[in-house]
C-alpha positions as CSV (number, residue, x, y, z in Angstrom):
1,X,-14.6,16.5,18.0
2,X,-12.4,13.5,18.9
3,X,-12.2,11.0,16.1
4,X,-11.6,7.2,16.7
5,X,-11.8,6.7,12.9
6,X,-11.7,8.9,9.9
7,X,-14.8,11.1,9.9
8,X,-16.1,13.0,6.9
9,X,-18.8,15.7,7.0
10,X,-19.8,17.6,3.8
11,X,-21.4,17.2,0.4
12,X,-22.0,13.8,-1.2
13,X,-22.7,12.7,-4.7
14,X,-25.0,9.6,-5.3
15,X,-24.6,9.4,-9.1
16,X,-23.4,6.2,-10.7
17,X,-23.3,4.6,-14.2
18,X,-23.1,1.1,-15.4
19,X,-19.3,1.1,-15.6
20,X,-18.5,3.8,-13.0
21,X,-19.4,4.1,-9.3
22,X,-19.4,7.8,-8.8
23,X,-20.9,8.0,-5.3
24,X,-18.7,9.9,-2.9
25,X,-17.7,13.2,-1.4
26,X,-18.2,16.3,-3.6
27,X,-18.0,20.0,-2.9
28,X,-17.1,21.5,0.5
29,X,-16.2,19.1,3.3
30,X,-14.2,18.4,6.4
31,X,-12.2,15.4,7.6
32,X,-11.2,14.5,11.2
33,X,-8.4,12.0,11.7
34,X,-7.8,9.7,14.7
35,X,-4.4,11.2,15.3
36,X,-6.0,14.7,15.8
37,X,-5.3,16.1,12.3
38,X,-8.0,18.0,10.5
39,X,-8.6,18.9,6.9
40,X,-11.1,21.4,5.4
41,X,-11.5,22.0,1.7
42,X,-13.2,21.3,-1.6
43,X,-13.6,17.7,-2.9
44,X,-13.3,16.9,-6.6
45,X,-13.9,13.7,-8.5
46,X,-10.4,12.6,-9.5
47,X,-11.2,9.4,-11.4
48,X,-13.6,6.5,-11.2
49,X,-13.7,2.9,-12.4
50,X,-15.7,-0.2,-11.9
51,X,-13.9,-1.1,-8.7
52,X,-14.9,2.2,-7.1
53,X,-14.1,5.9,-7.1
54,X,-11.1,7.9,-6.0
55,X,-11.3,11.5,-5.1
56,X,-9.0,14.4,-4.4
57,X,-9.6,17.5,-2.3
58,X,-7.7,20.8,-1.9
59,X,-7.7,23.0,1.2
60,X,-6.0,23.6,4.5
61,X,-4.5,20.7,6.4
62,X,-3.9,21.2,10.2
63,X,-1.7,18.8,12.2
64,X,-2.4,17.9,15.8
65,X,0.7,19.7,16.9
66,X,-0.5,23.0,15.5
67,X,1.5,23.1,12.3
68,X,-0.4,23.4,9.1
69,X,-0.3,23.3,5.3
70,X,-2.1,26.3,3.7
71,X,-2.6,24.8,0.3
72,X,-2.7,21.0,0.6
73,X,-4.1,18.1,-1.4
74,X,-5.5,14.9,0.1
75,X,-6.2,11.9,-2.1
76,X,-9.0,9.6,-1.1
77,X,-9.3,6.0,-2.1
78,X,-11.5,3.0,-1.4
79,X,-9.5,0.4,-3.3
80,X,-7.0,-1.3,-0.9
81,X,-7.5,0.8,2.2
82,X,-11.2,1.5,2.8
83,X,-10.5,4.8,4.5
84,X,-7.1,6.0,3.2
85,X,-7.7,9.8,3.0
86,X,-4.3,11.3,3.4
87,X,-1.8,13.9,2.2
88,X,-0.2,13.2,-1.1
89,X,2.5,15.5,-2.5
90,X,5.4,17.8,-1.5
91,X,4.3,20.7,0.6
92,X,5.5,23.6,2.7
93,X,4.6,23.1,6.4
94,X,4.1,26.2,8.6
95,X,5.3,25.6,12.2
96,X,4.1,27.9,15.0
97,X,7.5,27.4,16.7
98,X,10.5,27.1,14.4
99,X,11.1,27.6,10.7
100,X,8.9,26.4,7.9
101,X,9.8,23.0,6.4
102,X,9.3,21.1,3.1
103,X,8.2,17.5,3.4
104,X,6.8,14.8,1.1
105,X,3.7,12.7,1.9
106,X,2.2,9.7,0.2
107,X,0.3,6.5,0.9
108,X,-2.2,7.9,3.2
109,X,-0.4,10.8,4.7
110,X,2.8,9.2,6.0
111,X,6.0,11.1,5.5
112,X,8.7,9.7,3.3
113,X,12.1,11.0,2.1
114,X,13.8,14.1,3.5
115,X,12.2,17.0,5.2
116,X,14.1,20.3,4.8
117,X,13.9,22.8,7.6
118,X,14.3,26.3,6.2
119,X,16.4,27.7,9.1
120,X,17.7,31.1,8.2
121,X,21.1,30.4,9.9
122,X,21.7,26.9,8.6
123,X,19.1,24.7,6.8
124,X,19.0,21.1,8.0
125,X,17.2,17.9,7.1
126,X,15.5,14.9,8.7
127,X,14.8,11.6,6.9
128,X,11.4,9.9,7.2
129,X,10.3,6.4,6.5
130,X,6.8,5.0,7.2
131,X,5.9,8.0,9.4
132,X,9.0,7.5,11.6
133,X,12.2,9.4,11.6
134,X,15.0,7.1,10.3
135,X,17.8,9.0,12.0
136,X,17.8,12.5,13.4
137,X,20.0,14.2,10.8
138,X,21.9,17.5,11.2
139,X,19.6,19.1,13.7
140,X,21.1,22.1,15.4
141,X,21.5,20.3,18.7
142,X,22.6,16.9,17.4
143,X,25.5,15.3,15.6
144,X,25.8,16.6,12.0
145,X,25.5,13.7,9.6
146,X,24.0,14.9,6.4
147,X,25.1,18.4,5.6
148,X,22.9,20.5,3.4
149,X,25.2,21.7,0.6
150,X,22.6,23.3,-1.5
151,X,18.8,23.2,-2.2
152,X,16.4,24.4,-4.8
153,X,12.7,24.9,-4.2
154,X,10.1,25.2,-6.9
155,X,6.7,26.2,-5.5
156,X,4.0,26.9,-8.1
157,X,0.4,27.6,-7.6
158,X,-2.3,25.5,-9.3
159,X,0.0,24.0,-11.8
160,X,2.2,21.5,-9.9
161,X,2.9,20.7,-6.3
162,X,6.3,21.6,-4.8
163,X,9.5,20.2,-6.2
164,X,12.5,20.0,-3.8
165,X,16.0,19.4,-5.0
166,X,18.6,18.7,-2.3
167,X,22.3,18.3,-2.4
168,X,23.5,16.5,0.8
169,X,27.0,15.6,1.9
170,X,27.8,12.5,4.0
171,X,31.5,12.3,4.7
172,X,33.2,12.4,1.2
173,X,30.0,11.3,-0.6
174,X,27.7,13.8,-2.3
175,X,24.0,12.8,-2.9
176,X,21.4,14.6,-4.9
177,X,17.7,14.1,-4.2
178,X,14.7,15.3,-6.2
179,X,11.3,15.0,-4.5
180,X,8.4,15.9,-6.9
181,X,4.7,16.3,-6.0
182,X,1.8,15.5,-8.1
183,X,0.3,17.6,-11.0
184,X,-2.9,19.4,-11.9
185,X,-4.9,18.0,-14.8
186,X,-8.5,18.4,-16.2
187,X,-11.2,15.8,-16.8
188,X,-14.9,15.6,-17.6
189,X,-15.9,16.6,-14.1
190,X,-13.5,19.4,-13.0
191,X,-11.3,22.0,-14.6
192,X,-8.4,21.4,-12.2
193,X,-7.9,18.0,-10.6
194,X,-4.9,16.8,-8.6
195,X,-3.1,13.7,-9.9
196,X,-1.1,12.0,-7.2
197,X,2.1,11.3,-9.0
198,X,4.6,11.8,-6.2
199,X,8.0,10.6,-7.2
200,X,11.6,10.7,-5.8
201,X,14.9,10.3,-7.6
202,X,18.1,9.7,-5.6
203,X,21.3,10.3,-7.5
204,X,24.2,8.3,-5.9
205,X,27.8,9.4,-5.8
206,X,28.8,6.8,-8.4
207,X,26.3,8.2,-11.0
208,X,23.6,5.5,-10.4
209,X,20.1,6.6,-9.5
210,X,17.1,5.3,-7.7
211,X,13.6,6.4,-8.9
212,X,10.6,5.5,-6.8
213,X,7.2,6.6,-5.4
214,X,8.6,7.9,-2.2
215,X,8.0,5.0,0.1
216,X,10.6,2.5,-1.1
217,X,14.0,3.9,-0.1
218,X,15.7,4.7,3.2
219,X,19.3,5.7,3.9
220,X,19.9,6.0,0.1
221,X,19.2,2.3,-0.4
222,X,16.1,0.3,-1.6
223,X,14.1,-1.0,1.3
224,X,10.5,-2.0,0.7
225,X,8.6,-1.7,-2.5
226,X,9.4,-1.2,-6.2
227,X,12.4,0.8,-7.2
228,X,13.7,1.7,-10.7
229,X,17.4,1.4,-10.7
230,X,19.6,3.1,-13.3
231,X,23.2,1.9,-13.8
232,X,25.4,4.8,-15.0
233,X,28.2,2.6,-16.2
234,X,26.1,0.5,-18.6
235,X,23.3,3.0,-19.4
236,X,20.8,0.3,-18.4
237,X,17.8,0.2,-16.0
238,X,15.6,-2.3,-14.4
239,X,12.8,-2.5,-11.8
240,X,13.5,-4.2,-8.5
241,X,11.2,-5.4,-5.8
242,X,12.5,-5.1,-2.2
243,X,11.1,-6.1,1.2
244,X,12.7,-5.1,4.5
245,X,16.0,-4.4,2.8
246,X,16.1,-7.7,1.0
247,X,15.9,-8.0,-2.8
248,X,13.0,-10.2,-3.8
249,X,12.9,-10.1,-7.6
250,X,14.0,-8.1,-10.6
251,X,13.1,-7.5,-14.2
252,X,15.5,-7.7,-17.0
253,X,17.9,-4.9,-17.7
254,X,16.9,-2.6,-20.6
255,X,18.2,0.5,-22.3
256,X,17.7,3.6,-20.3
257,X,16.9,6.6,-22.5
258,X,17.9,9.0,-19.8
259,X,21.5,7.7,-20.3
260,X,21.5,8.5,-24.0
261,X,22.0,11.7,-25.9
262,X,19.4,12.7,-28.4
263,X,20.8,14.0,-31.7
264,X,19.9,14.5,-35.4
265,X,22.2,12.2,-37.4
266,X,22.4,11.3,-41.1
267,X,20.2,8.4,-42.3
268,X,22.6,5.5,-41.6
269,X,21.5,3.6,-44.8
270,X,22.8,6.3,-47.0
271,X,19.4,7.7,-47.9
272,X,18.9,11.4,-47.9
273,X,17.9,13.3,-44.8
274,X,18.4,13.1,-41.1
275,X,16.9,11.0,-38.4
276,X,16.4,11.5,-34.7
277,X,18.7,9.2,-32.8
278,X,19.4,8.2,-29.2
279,X,23.1,7.6,-28.7
280,X,24.6,5.6,-25.8
281,X,28.3,5.8,-24.7
282,X,28.9,2.2,-25.6
283,X,28.2,2.6,-29.3
284,X,24.5,1.6,-29.3
285,X,22.3,3.9,-31.4
286,X,18.6,3.8,-31.9
287,X,17.1,5.8,-34.8
288,X,13.5,6.9,-34.8
289,X,12.5,4.8,-31.7
290,X,14.1,1.6,-33.0
291,X,13.4,1.9,-36.8
292,X,17.1,1.2,-37.2
293,X,19.5,0.0,-34.5
294,X,23.2,0.3,-34.7
295,X,25.9,-1.4,-32.6
296,X,29.6,-0.9,-33.3
297,X,32.4,1.7,-33.5
298,X,31.4,5.3,-33.1
299,X,33.2,8.7,-33.5
300,X,31.6,12.0,-32.6
301,X,28.4,10.2,-31.5
302,X,27.8,8.6,-34.9
303,X,28.7,5.3,-36.6
304,X,32.3,5.3,-37.8
305,X,34.3,2.1,-38.4
306,X,33.0,-1.4,-38.3
307,X,29.4,-2.0,-37.2
308,X,26.0,-3.6,-37.7
309,X,22.8,-1.8,-38.6
310,X,19.5,-3.7,-38.3
311,X,16.0,-2.5,-39.4
312,X,12.7,-3.1,-37.7
313,X,9.7,-5.0,-39.2
314,X,9.0,-2.1,-41.5
315,X,12.4,-2.7,-43.1
316,X,11.9,-6.5,-42.9
317,X,14.8,-6.8,-40.5
318,X,17.3,-5.8,-43.2
319,X,20.9,-5.9,-42.0
320,X,23.9,-3.8,-43.1
321,X,27.2,-5.1,-41.8
322,X,30.5,-3.6,-42.5
323,X,32.1,-0.2,-42.7
324,X,30.5,3.1,-41.7
325,X,32.0,6.5,-42.4
326,X,30.6,9.7,-40.8
327,X,27.4,8.0,-39.7
328,X,26.6,6.3,-43.1
329,X,27.0,2.8,-44.4
330,X,29.6,2.7,-47.2
331,X,29.6,-0.9,-48.5
332,X,28.4,-1.8,-52.0
333,X,24.7,-1.1,-51.4
334,X,25.4,2.6,-51.5
335,X,28.8,2.8,-53.0
336,X,27.6,3.9,-56.5
337,X,28.4,7.6,-57.0
338,X,26.8,8.2,-60.4
339,X,23.5,9.8,-61.2
340,X,20.6,7.7,-62.6
341,X,17.4,9.3,-63.7
342,X,14.1,7.4,-63.7
343,X,10.8,8.2,-65.5
344,X,7.9,7.7,-63.2
345,X,4.3,7.1,-64.4
346,X,1.9,6.7,-61.4
347,X,-1.8,6.0,-61.5
348,X,-4.6,6.1,-59.0
349,X,-8.3,5.2,-58.8
350,X,-10.8,5.1,-56.0
351,X,-13.4,2.3,-55.9
352,X,-16.4,1.4,-53.7
353,X,-19.1,-1.3,-53.7
354,X,-21.3,1.0,-55.7
355,X,-18.9,2.4,-58.3
356,X,-15.3,2.4,-59.6
357,X,-13.6,5.6,-60.6
358,X,-11.4,6.2,-63.6
359,X,-7.7,5.9,-63.5
360,X,-5.8,9.2,-63.2
361,X,-2.1,9.3,-64.2
362,X,0.8,11.6,-63.5
363,X,4.3,11.5,-65.0
364,X,7.6,12.9,-63.8
365,X,11.3,12.3,-63.7
366,X,13.2,11.6,-60.5
367,X,16.7,10.7,-59.5
368,X,17.2,7.2,-58.1
369,X,18.3,7.5,-54.4
370,X,18.4,5.1,-51.5
371,X,15.4,5.1,-49.2
372,X,11.7,5.4,-49.6
373,X,10.3,5.9,-53.1
374,X,8.0,8.7,-51.7
375,X,5.3,8.0,-54.3
376,X,1.6,7.8,-53.3
377,X,0.5,4.2,-52.7
378,X,4.1,3.0,-52.5
379,X,5.4,4.9,-49.5
380,X,6.8,1.6,-47.9
381,X,8.7,0.6,-51.1
382,X,12.4,1.4,-50.6
383,X,15.4,1.6,-53.0
384,X,18.0,-0.5,-51.1
385,X,20.8,-0.9,-53.7
386,X,22.0,1.1,-56.8
387,X,24.6,-0.2,-59.2
388,X,25.5,0.8,-62.8
389,X,23.0,-1.6,-64.3
390,X,20.5,-2.5,-61.6
391,X,18.3,-0.8,-59.0
392,X,16.9,-3.0,-56.2
393,X,13.5,-2.1,-54.7
394,X,12.2,-3.9,-51.6
395,X,8.8,-4.0,-49.9
396,X,8.8,-6.3,-46.8
397,X,9.8,-9.7,-48.2
398,X,9.3,-8.7,-51.8
399,X,12.2,-7.7,-54.0
400,X,12.2,-6.1,-57.4
401,X,14.9,-5.2,-59.9
402,X,14.8,-2.4,-62.3
403,X,17.2,-2.7,-65.2
404,X,18.3,-0.5,-68.0
405,X,16.3,-2.2,-70.8
406,X,13.3,-3.5,-68.7
407,X,10.6,-1.2,-67.2
408,X,9.3,-2.2,-63.8
409,X,5.5,-2.4,-63.2
410,X,4.1,-2.3,-59.6
411,X,0.5,-2.5,-58.3
412,X,-0.8,-1.6,-54.9
413,X,-4.3,-1.8,-53.3
414,X,-5.1,-0.1,-50.1
415,X,-8.5,-1.1,-48.5
416,X,-10.7,1.6,-46.8
417,X,-13.8,1.3,-44.7
418,X,-15.0,-2.0,-43.5
419,X,-18.6,-2.8,-42.7
420,X,-19.7,-4.6,-39.5
421,X,-20.1,-7.9,-41.5
422,X,-16.4,-7.7,-42.4
423,X,-17.0,-6.7,-46.1
424,X,-14.7,-4.0,-47.3
425,X,-16.7,-1.0,-48.5
426,X,-14.1,0.9,-50.6
427,X,-10.4,1.3,-51.3
428,X,-7.8,2.8,-53.6
429,X,-5.8,1.2,-56.4
430,X,-2.3,2.5,-57.3
431,X,-0.1,1.6,-60.3
432,X,3.5,2.5,-60.9
433,X,5.7,2.2,-64.0
434,X,9.4,2.9,-63.6
435,X,11.7,3.3,-66.6
436,X,15.4,3.8,-66.7
437,X,16.2,7.0,-68.6
438,X,19.2,6.7,-70.9
């Protein structure tokens, strides 16, 4: 059969719903391509949306030149390209003449990135862009340009497609390339479905890196498409849009978590316990995904010296500015070293539209410490300052003071279920009495 267009023969599904158009290939099928390629395998519903379905199929892909991929995936889409049924992933290609090779495919089956030829004597690579060779690299009968210093190949079955890690030398420059295929997932239709998440990361000699979908970079430089650029010197990243080697537009630089070290550090406010923190080389630290942000002097990857610590909305943007020692703020807010014991009387009752429960009370003693009170109904209330004669408690923009001769009474109401008409059906009331123990 000679195809002038993509031809499909096999099972077909007609089902659709109000929000999803599910009609499309399903089960065993074959595809003939105009260039002479042929695919035979099993089609699966990958995902569907109101704009139309997309499918994936696994099976054997045969190229017109006689080479083939034994376990390949093609991804079919009717969104932008009505008949874009092509290879998508990183695969081992078996050649009838010559060694096997590892290549990456995306966007309808065109080759992108580097193809590694597994020659027993000396592996070599070719670079592809938009289904064309960029330059013939390091082939056995041609000028050696990119020397294969090392490579690592991860081939797994039915879990992820192949990952190829290359180390190439160009003169005095060393480049590292990581080409990753898609992954296997599950959905409501199939137990194992291919997700086309082909990605490439190019690590440049100066430490910067380019992360892209595989069709955006050539000769280690952004060319056409969207590329995530990481700057090793600043630890920042941004997305850039390129066309034919020209930069069209960029997004703002932002912190790149790949440039940070993740550690467990003391709570910087002086409260007990540790917090997970991302630490950058320039002294920027983010605790618990931005709950607290520190900028200033550091030592051993923790605040030490002069700095500024700012809380998020949960902490009402509270700011600590001054001296830090061994990761902890040491100004007057937490400079008190004595022990103050408090007597705590907490109450709770549940109410609903139909009834209101009785108050239930508990009493205990606790030591006053910086940080959350940790009492039911008052989790977001924090002790922010302790002195010899006053304890300051804050809740968003509210501030309370507990003194030696004056008990502090607090009340909290937490609403529960809400009916469709907007009326609250039930909730919980909490009361708290704090007394300074002499």
